[in-house]
C-alpha positions as CSV (number, residue, x, y, z in Angstrom):
1,M,76.2,14.4,42.7
2,D,78.4,16.9,40.8
3,R,82.0,17.7,41.8
4,R,81.0,21.1,43.3
5,R,78.7,19.5,45.8
6,L,81.1,16.7,46.6
7,T,83.9,19.1,47.3
8,I,81.7,21.3,49.5
9,A,80.5,18.3,51.4
10,A,84.1,17.2,51.9
11,N,85.1,20.6,53.2
12,Y,82.2,20.5,55.7
13,L,83.3,17.0,56.9
14,C,86.9,18.4,57.4
15,L,85.5,21.3,59.4
16,L,83.4,18.9,61.6
17,G,86.5,16.8,62.2
18,M,88.5,19.9,63.2
19,V,85.7,20.9,65.7
20,A,85.7,17.4,67.1
21,C,89.5,17.6,67.6
22,L,89.1,20.9,69.4
23,L,86.4,19.4,71.7
24,I,88.7,16.5,72.5
25,A,91.5,18.9,73.3
26,G,89.1,20.9,75.5
27,T,88.1,17.9,77.5
28,S,91.4,16.1,77.7
29,K,92.3,17.4,81.2
30,A,95.9,17.8,80.0
31,D,96.2,14.1,79.2
32,P,99.3,14.1,76.9
33,A,98.1,11.2,74.8
34,R,94.7,12.7,74.1
35,M,96.2,16.1,73.5
36,A,98.7,14.7,71.0
37,A,96.0,12.7,69.3
38,A,93.8,15.9,69.1
39,A,96.7,17.9,67.7
40,K,97.4,15.3,65.0
41,G,93.8,15.1,64.1
42,L,93.5,18.9,63.9
43,L,96.6,19.1,61.7
44,A,95.2,16.3,59.4
45,G,91.8,18.0,59.2
46,T,93.5,21.4,58.4
47,L,95.6,19.8,55.6
48,A,92.6,17.9,54.2
49,F,90.5,21.0,54.2
50,G,93.3,22.9,52.5
51,A,93.6,20.2,49.8
52,C,89.8,20.1,49.2
53,F,89.7,23.9,48.9
54,V,92.6,24.0,46.4
55,Y,91.0,21.2,44.4
56,Y,87.7,23.2,44.5
57,L,89.4,26.4,43.4
58,L,91.4,24.9,40.5
59,A,89.2,22.1,39.2
60,V,85.6,23.2,40.0
61,V,85.4,27.0,40.0
62,P,85.7,28.6,36.6
63,R,88.7,30.8,36.1
64,E,86.7,34.1,36.0
65,E,85.0,33.2,39.3
66,R,88.2,32.4,41.3
67,P,89.2,35.9,42.5
68,P,85.9,36.4,44.5
69,V,86.1,32.9,46.0
70,V,89.8,33.5,47.0
71,A,89.0,36.9,48.4
72,L,86.0,35.7,50.5
73,S,87.8,32.5,51.7
74,L,91.0,34.4,52.8
75,S,89.0,37.1,54.4
76,T,86.9,34.6,56.4
77,L,90.0,32.7,57.5
78,A,91.8,35.9,58.5
79,F,88.7,37.2,60.4
80,T,88.4,33.9,62.2
81,I,92.1,34.1,63.4
82,S,91.6,37.8,64.2
83,F,88.6,37.1,66.3
84,M,90.5,34.3,68.1
85,C,93.1,36.9,69.1
86,W,90.6,39.6,69.8
87,T,88.8,37.6,72.5
88,L,91.9,36.0,74.0
89,N,91.6,37.9,77.3
90,G,88.3,36.3,78.1
91,V,90.1,33.0,78.8
92,L,93.6,34.2,79.6
93,V,92.7,36.8,82.3
94,T,90.1,34.6,83.9
95,D,92.7,31.8,84.2
96,L,95.4,34.1,85.6
97,V,93.1,35.5,88.2
98,D,91.8,32.1,89.1
99,H,95.3,30.8,89.7
100,G,96.5,33.9,91.6
101,V,98.9,35.1,88.9
102,L,97.0,38.4,88.8
103,D,95.1,39.9,91.7
104,L,92.3,41.9,90.2
105,S,88.9,43.2,91.2
106,K,85.7,42.4,89.3
107,T,85.8,45.8,87.6
108,Q,89.4,45.4,86.6
109,I,88.7,42.0,85.1
110,G,85.8,43.5,83.2
111,A,88.2,46.3,82.0
112,L,90.8,43.9,80.7
113,L,88.1,41.8,78.9
114,G,86.8,44.9,77.3
115,I,89.9,47.0,76.4
116,P,90.8,45.1,73.3
117,I,87.2,45.5,72.1
118,L,87.5,49.2,72.6
119,T,90.5,49.5,70.4
120,G,89.0,47.4,67.7
121,S,85.9,49.4,67.9
122,I,87.2,53.0,67.7
123,T,89.6,52.1,64.9
124,R,86.9,50.6,62.6
125,L,85.8,53.9,61.1
126,P,89.3,55.1,60.0
127,V,90.2,51.6,58.9
128,G,87.0,51.4,56.9
129,I,87.9,54.7,55.2
130,L,91.4,53.5,54.4
131,T,89.9,50.3,52.9
132,D,87.7,52.3,50.6
133,K,90.7,54.3,49.5
134,Y,93.5,51.7,49.3
135,G,91.8,48.4,49.1
136,G,91.3,45.5,51.5
137,K,94.4,43.5,50.6
138,V,96.8,46.2,51.8
139,V,94.8,47.4,54.8
140,Y,93.9,43.9,56.1
141,G,97.5,42.7,56.0
142,C,98.8,45.8,57.8
143,V,96.1,45.5,60.5
144,M,97.2,41.9,61.3
145,L,100.9,42.7,61.2
146,L,100.6,45.7,63.5
147,S,98.4,43.7,66.0
148,A,100.8,40.8,66.2
149,I,103.5,43.0,67.9
150,P,101.6,44.0,71.1
151,L,100.1,40.5,71.2
152,F,103.5,38.9,71.3
153,A,104.6,41.5,73.9
154,L,101.7,40.5,76.1
155,S,103.7,37.4,77.1
156,Y,106.1,39.7,79.0
157,A,103.4,41.5,81.0
158,N,103.4,41.2,84.8
159,S,101.0,43.9,86.0
160,Y,97.5,45.2,85.5
161,A,98.9,48.3,83.8
162,A,101.0,46.3,81.3
163,F,98.1,44.0,80.5
164,W,95.9,47.1,80.0
165,W,98.2,48.9,77.5
166,L,99.2,45.8,75.5
167,S,95.6,44.7,75.3
168,L,94.8,48.2,74.0
169,G,97.4,47.6,71.3
170,F,96.5,44.1,70.0
171,G,92.8,45.1,70.1
172,L,93.5,46.7,66.7
173,V,92.9,43.3,65.2
174,G,89.2,43.8,65.9
175,A,89.1,46.5,63.2
176,S,89.6,43.7,60.6
177,F,85.9,43.3,60.5
178,A,85.4,46.7,58.9
179,V,88.1,45.8,56.4
180,G,86.6,42.5,55.5
181,I,83.1,43.9,55.0
182,A,84.3,46.6,52.6
183,Y,86.7,44.2,50.8
184,C,84.2,41.4,50.3
185,S,81.4,43.7,49.2
186,V,83.2,44.8,46.0
187,W,83.5,41.2,44.8
188,F,79.8,40.3,44.8
189,P,76.6,41.8,43.3
190,A,73.9,43.1,45.6
191,S,71.7,40.0,45.2
192,R,74.5,37.8,46.8
193,Q,76.0,40.3,49.2
194,G,73.9,39.1,52.2
195,T,75.1,35.5,51.8
196,A,78.7,36.6,51.1
197,L,78.9,38.9,54.1
198,G,77.2,36.2,56.2
199,I,79.9,33.7,55.2
200,F,82.6,36.3,56.1
201,G,81.0,37.1,59.4
202,A,81.1,33.4,60.3
203,G,84.6,34.2,61.4
204,N,83.0,35.2,64.7
205,A,83.4,31.5,65.4
206,G,87.1,32.4,66.2
207,S,85.9,33.2,69.7
208,A,84.6,29.7,70.1
209,I,88.0,28.3,69.0
210,T,89.6,30.3,71.7
211,S,87.0,29.3,74.3
212,M,87.5,25.6,73.6
213,G,91.2,25.5,72.7
214,A,92.9,28.2,74.9
215,P,92.0,26.5,78.2
216,A,93.5,23.2,77.0
217,L,96.6,25.0,75.7
218,L,97.0,26.8,79.0
219,K,96.9,23.4,80.9
220,M,99.5,22.0,78.5
221,F,101.8,25.0,78.6
222,T,101.7,25.2,82.4
223,Q,102.1,21.4,82.8
224,D,98.7,21.1,84.5
225,Y,99.4,24.4,86.3
226,T,102.6,23.1,88.0
227,N,104.5,25.8,86.1
228,L,102.3,28.9,86.0
229,E,104.9,30.9,84.0
230,G,104.0,28.6,81.0
231,W,101.0,30.8,80.2
232,R,103.3,33.2,78.4
233,R,103.6,30.8,75.5
234,L,99.9,31.2,74.6
235,P,100.0,34.9,73.4
236,Q,103.2,34.1,71.6
237,L,101.5,31.2,69.7
238,Y,98.6,33.5,68.8
239,A,100.9,36.2,67.6
240,V,102.8,33.8,65.3
241,I,99.6,32.5,63.8
242,L,98.4,36.1,63.2
243,L,101.7,37.0,61.6
244,L,101.6,34.0,59.3
245,M,98.0,34.9,58.3
246,A,99.1,38.4,57.4
247,V,101.9,37.2,55.2
248,A,99.5,34.7,53.4
249,F,97.0,37.6,52.8
250,F,99.7,39.8,51.3
251,L,100.8,37.0,49.0
252,C,97.6,35.4,47.9
253,A,94.7,37.9,48.2
254,P,93.5,39.5,45.0
255,H,93.4,43.3,44.9
256,R,90.2,45.4,44.3
257,K,88.8,48.5,45.9
258,V,85.5,50.3,45.7
259,D,85.0,52.9,43.0
260,D,85.5,56.1,44.9
261,S,85.9,58.5,42.0
262,R,82.7,60.3,43.1
263,S,83.9,61.0,46.7
264,N,87.5,61.7,47.2
265,S,87.4,64.1,50.1
266,L,87.1,63.0,53.7
267,R,84.0,65.2,54.0
268,D,82.3,63.3,51.1
269,R,83.2,60.0,52.6
270,L,81.7,60.9,56.0
271,R,78.5,62.4,54.4
272,P,76.4,59.2,55.0
273,L,76.8,59.6,58.8
274,R,74.2,62.4,58.6
275,H,71.5,59.8,58.1
276,M,69.7,58.7,61.3
277,R,69.3,55.2,59.9
278,V,73.1,54.7,60.2
279,W,72.9,55.2,63.9
280,R,69.8,53.1,64.2
281,F,71.6,50.2,62.5
282,G,74.5,50.9,64.9
283,L,72.2,50.5,67.9
284,Y,71.0,47.1,66.6
285,Y,74.6,46.1,66.1
286,F,75.5,47.3,69.6
287,L,73.1,44.6,70.8
288,V,73.7,41.7,68.4
289,F,77.4,42.1,67.9
290,G,78.5,44.0,71.0
291,G,76.4,41.7,73.1
292,F,77.9,38.6,71.4
293,V,81.5,39.8,72.0
294,A,80.8,40.8,75.6
295,L,79.1,37.5,76.4
296,A,81.9,35.5,74.6
297,S,84.3,36.9,77.2
298,W,81.9,37.2,80.2
299,L,80.3,33.7,80.1
300,V,83.6,32.0,81.0
301,P,83.9,33.7,84.5
302,Y,80.0,33.5,84.7
303,Y,80.1,29.7,84.5
304,V,83.1,29.4,86.8
305,S,81.6,31.6,89.5
306,V,77.8,30.7,89.3
307,Y,78.0,27.0,88.6
308,G,81.4,26.1,90.1
309,V,82.7,24.4,86.9
310,S,86.3,24.2,85.9
311,L,87.8,26.6,83.3
312,L,87.9,23.9,80.7
313,V,84.2,23.1,81.2
314,A,83.4,26.8,81.2
315,G,85.2,27.3,77.9
316,N,83.4,24.4,76.3
317,L,80.0,25.6,77.6
318,T,80.8,29.1,76.3
319,A,81.6,27.6,72.9
320,I,78.0,26.3,72.8
321,F,77.0,30.0,72.7
322,S,79.8,31.5,70.5
323,L,80.4,28.7,67.9
324,P,76.8,28.5,66.6
325,S,76.4,32.2,66.8
326,G,79.4,32.7,64.5
327,V,78.7,29.9,62.0
328,I,75.0,30.7,61.6
329,R,75.8,34.2,60.5
330,A,76.0,32.8,57.0
331,V,72.5,31.5,57.3
332,G,71.4,34.9,58.6
333,G,72.7,36.5,55.4
334,W,70.8,34.0,53.3
335,M,67.6,34.6,55.3
336,S,68.0,38.3,54.9
337,D,68.4,37.9,51.1
338,Q,65.3,35.7,51.0
339,W,62.8,37.3,53.4
340,G,64.2,40.8,54.1
341,A,66.4,42.1,56.8
342,R,63.5,43.9,58.6
343,A,61.4,40.7,59.0
344,V,64.5,38.8,60.2
345,M,65.3,41.6,62.8
346,Y,61.7,41.4,64.2
347,W,62.3,37.7,65.0
348,V,65.8,38.2,66.3
349,L,64.8,40.9,68.7
350,G,61.6,39.1,69.9
351,V,63.4,35.8,70.6
352,T,66.3,37.6,72.3
353,L,64.0,39.6,74.5
354,A,62.0,36.5,75.6
355,C,65.1,34.5,76.5
356,C,66.8,37.4,78.4
357,L,63.7,37.9,80.5
358,V,63.8,34.3,81.5
359,L,67.6,34.5,82.2
360,I,67.0,37.3,84.7
361,M,65.7,34.8,87.2
362,P,68.7,34.0,89.5
363,R,69.2,30.9,91.7
364,M,67.2,31.9,94.8
365,N,64.7,30.9,97.5
366,V,61.3,32.6,97.7
367,E,59.1,32.4,100.8
368,T,55.5,33.4,100.5
369,P,52.3,32.8,102.5
370,G,50.5,29.5,101.8
371,N,47.1,28.0,102.7
372,P,46.3,28.9,106.4
373,V,44.3,27.0,109.0
374,L,41.3,28.9,110.3
375,A,38.9,28.0,113.2
376,T,35.5,26.8,112.0
377,R,33.9,27.5,115.4
378,P,34.8,29.4,118.6
379,G,36.4,27.7,121.6
380,T,39.5,27.2,123.7
381,V,42.8,25.9,122.4
382,T,43.5,22.7,124.4
383,A,46.5,21.3,122.5
384,V,49.2,22.5,120.0
385,D,51.9,20.3,118.4
386,A,53.5,19.7,115.1
387,G,50.8,17.4,114.0
388,G,47.8,19.6,114.7
389,I,45.8,22.0,116.9
390,R,42.8,21.0,119.1
391,V,40.1,23.6,119.8
392,G,37.5,22.2,122.2
393,E,36.5,18.9,120.5
394,Q,37.6,19.9,117.0
395,N,41.0,18.8,115.6
396,Y,42.8,20.8,113.0
397,P,45.7,18.8,111.3
398,L,48.8,20.7,110.3
399,Q,51.5,20.1,107.7
400,A,54.8,19.7,109.6
401,P,58.0,21.3,108.2
402,P,60.5,18.9,106.6
403,A,63.2,17.6,108.8
404,S,65.9,19.1,106.5
405,L,64.6,22.1,104.7
406,T,67.9,22.6,102.7
407,D,68.0,19.0,101.5
408,E,64.4,19.0,100.5
409,L,64.7,22.2,98.5
410,H,68.1,21.6,96.9
411,G,67.6,17.9,96.1
412,A,66.6,18.7,92.6
413,E,69.4,21.3,92.1
414,T,70.0,20.1,88.5
415,G,66.4,20.2,87.6
416,I,64.8,22.7,85.2
417,L,61.6,23.6,87.1
418,A,61.3,25.2,90.5
419,S,60.9,23.0,93.6
420,G,59.1,23.9,96.8
421,V,57.9,22.8,100.2
422,F,54.9,23.8,102.3
423,W,54.2,23.6,106.0
424,H,52.1,25.3,108.8
425,E,53.3,27.4,111.7
426,P,50.9,27.6,114.7
427,V,50.1,31.2,115.9
428,V,48.0,30.3,118.9
429,T,48.8,28.8,122.4
430,V,47.2,26.4,124.7
431,G,44.4,28.1,126.8
432,Q,43.8,30.8,124.2
433,Q,40.2,31.7,123.4
434,V,39.6,31.8,119.6
435,K,36.7,33.1,117.5
436,R,35.2,31.6,114.4
437,K,37.4,32.3,111.3
438,Q,40.4,33.2,113.5
439,L,43.8,32.2,112.2
440,L,45.2,29.1,114.0
441,A,48.2,28.4,111.9
442,A,49.9,30.3,109.1
443,G,50.7,28.5,105.9
444,V,54.3,28.9,104.6
445,T,55.4,28.1,101.1
446,R,59.1,28.2,100.2
447,L,60.1,27.9,96.5
448,H,63.6,27.2,95.2
449,F,64.6,28.3,91.7
450,P,67.7,26.3,90.7
451,A,68.6,28.3,87.7
452,S,69.6,25.0,86.1
453,I,72.8,25.0,84.1
454,I,71.0,22.9,81.5
455,L,68.2,25.5,81.0
456,F,70.7,28.3,81.2
457,T,73.0,26.9,78.5
458,L,70.0,26.2,76.3
459,L,68.7,29.7,76.6
460,V,72.2,31.2,76.0
461,F,72.5,29.0,72.9
462,I,69.2,30.4,71.6
463,V,70.4,33.9,72.3
464,G,73.6,33.2,70.5
465,V,71.9,31.9,67.4
466,A,69.5,34.9,67.3
467,M,72.5,37.3,67.6
468,G,74.3,35.5,64.9
469,I,71.4,35.8,62.5
470,G,70.9,39.4,63.6
471,K,74.5,40.4,62.8
472,A,74.0,39.4,59.2
473,A,70.6,41.1,59.0
474,V,72.0,44.4,60.2
475,Y,74.8,44.5,57.7
476,R,72.5,43.3,54.9
477,H,71.1,46.9,54.8
478,I,74.4,48.7,54.2
479,P,75.3,47.7,50.6
480,D,71.7,48.5,49.5
481,Y,71.4,52.0,51.1
482,F,75.1,53.0,50.8
483,P,76.7,51.1,47.9
484,H,79.6,53.5,47.5
485,E,80.3,54.0,51.2
486,V,80.2,50.5,52.5
487,G,83.6,50.9,54.3
488,V,82.5,54.2,56.0
489,V,79.0,53.1,57.0
490,G,80.1,49.6,57.9
491,G,82.9,51.1,59.9
492,I,80.7,53.4,62.0
493,V,78.2,50.6,62.6
494,G,81.0,48.3,63.5
495,V,82.4,51.0,65.9
496,I,79.1,51.2,67.7
497,G,78.7,47.5,67.8
498,G,82.3,47.1,69.0
499,L,81.7,49.6,71.7
500,G,79.0,47.3,73.0
501,G,81.6,44.6,73.2
502,W,83.9,46.8,75.2
503,A,81.3,48.4,77.5
504,G,79.6,45.1,78.2
505,P,82.2,43.4,80.4
506,F,82.9,46.7,82.2
507,I,79.2,47.3,82.9
508,F,78.7,43.7,83.9
509,G,81.5,43.9,86.4
510,W,80.1,47.1,87.8
511,L,76.6,45.7,88.1
512,L,77.9,42.6,89.8
513,E,79.9,44.6,92.4
514,H,77.0,46.8,93.2
515,T,74.1,44.3,93.1
516,G,75.8,41.0,93.9
517,L,73.8,39.4,91.2
518,W,75.4,37.7,88.2
519,T,72.0,37.8,86.4
520,S,72.1,41.6,86.4
521,C,73.7,41.5,82.9
522,W,70.4,40.0,81.6
523,V,68.5,42.9,82.9
524,L,70.7,45.2,80.8
525,F,70.2,43.0,77.8
526,S,66.4,42.9,78.2
527,G,66.2,46.7,78.4
528,L,68.5,47.2,75.4
529,T,66.6,44.6,73.3
530,A,63.3,46.2,74.1
531,A,64.6,49.7,73.1
532,C,65.8,48.3,69.7
533,L,62.5,46.6,69.1
534,V,60.4,49.6,70.0
535,W,62.5,52.0,67.9
536,M,62.4,49.7,64.9
537,H,58.6,49.2,65.2
538,L,58.0,53.0,65.6
539,V,60.0,53.7,62.4
540,I,58.2,51.1,60.3
541,T,54.8,52.2,61.7
542,R,55.6,55.8,60.8
543,M,56.6,54.7,57.3
544,L,53.3,52.8,56.8
545,R,51.2,55.6,58.0
546,R,52.9,58.0,55.6
547,E,53.0,55.9,52.4
548,A,50.9,52.8,52.9
549,P,50.0,50.5,51.2
550,H,53.0,51.0,48.8
551,V,55.5,50.9,51.6
552,A,54.0,47.8,53.2
553,E,54.7,45.8,50.0
554,H,58.3,46.9,50.0
555,I,58.7,46.1,53.7
556,D,57.5,42.6,53.1
557,A,60.0,42.3,50.3
558,G,62.8,43.7,52.4
559,G,64.2,45.8,49.6
560,P,66.1,49.0,50.0
561,S,63.4,50.9,48.1
562,A,61.1,50.4,51.1
563,A,60.6,54.1,51.0
564,P,62.7,56.7,52.7
565,E,62.8,56.6,56.5
566,G,62.9,60.3,56.8
567,G,66.0,60.2,58.9
568,R,64.3,58.1,61.5
């Protein structure tokens, strides 16, 4: 095995060790010994990873290939830390409400979860334009520096209004995605951009780091919640990490920007927004990225409220969704390079729709008519009891109801499949005359759907993986169709996707308050996924009808020359 493969394998082992340390910290229940061991292991893993990377850069990578590797690596690390900060409220606000530090309604909770996402979304377009003009090194560093200030100030907040405004401020860090997309694109040829952007997008895993690590840090800072004011150290820690990353980016990142000699005016830069395909890509991203961000925040209170687990367990279960979804984005970029972004999107939307339709089913009891008992001959009812009905000389046995209906139904609460019970309820009385085929006892079937946490987590995991692949597939289109406007187009697509991350928790909270069903969020996802799938299929069908079979060949290849979409 050559040095390149050995070094890459060593880096992956270091990453696995770091994830293991985070899991230990997340399940330590504030045990000081385990927390200290996890912290030491995480520090050792980080140092080993850094050493392996430096060796890879200096001893394995040829000198002329180093700037792209450094640019991609620093961008991915910066995006991971930025995403950690961007989704902090999902854990922090839930914890503060759970322990009575903040008294908020469900809608207010949704607003605080979504407001950083709003800022990061609406600033992506102008930040993308600035990146095309001034380069990613300067803009990326400035975005992180400016975001660290309100993030640190969040530690002094004491009211809903203060949290709202400061969250609006540090949400700027979410715009780092638009910077990274434009910055990384200029370092790689079109044939490798899907993989490169997928690796960069793996920084979405920062939300999983927050989901797993932040609850453990909160328990440690608050001394197992005996000193609730200790929560203020968490945003301070995050702000310092973000500040250090900004300094490292300014010092180490190479400088390069897109060739914008052909489009200097703002009007020229915004010209690609006239194409309907930009907004269609934005709708896809509204689902796969906006949905990911919204769920990364919403699943923590979902698990706590629906399944009654602790915040630590909820954070770790949420990481099962967010960590693979972030990491697999690199695989999604490679898949899009190999098989075409359209083919990948068909699978992504189909799998997401199927899983969301199953997730709509809440934990519930359903009562429905069962098999009845009918008279086989006319006569007079002479006896009625729980064991049967007697009509003349004819006996009709009955199924008695269980002694404890609740225990019978909920005994398999942790199961995956529905459980049920059946019994008869007599509808005739002694002395009553009955005719042939007359109803003697009604059948009653009661089904219990447990909405198993095992099945729920499995389906959410699949949705997360599909969204991770879909995020890369959507952005794979942009450098092909708009090679000189990656920052602008990536910015507007990112804006639309980020708006999904902002609107999601707010809409989820509103639906929960008005329906009382936590599963109402999956109804929203199902409808949105179906809309994306139908629109994409209609566009491709229209293209085939207009230019088949030439278009079909290009669609299978997934290339940008798959015929013009006619603004559709």
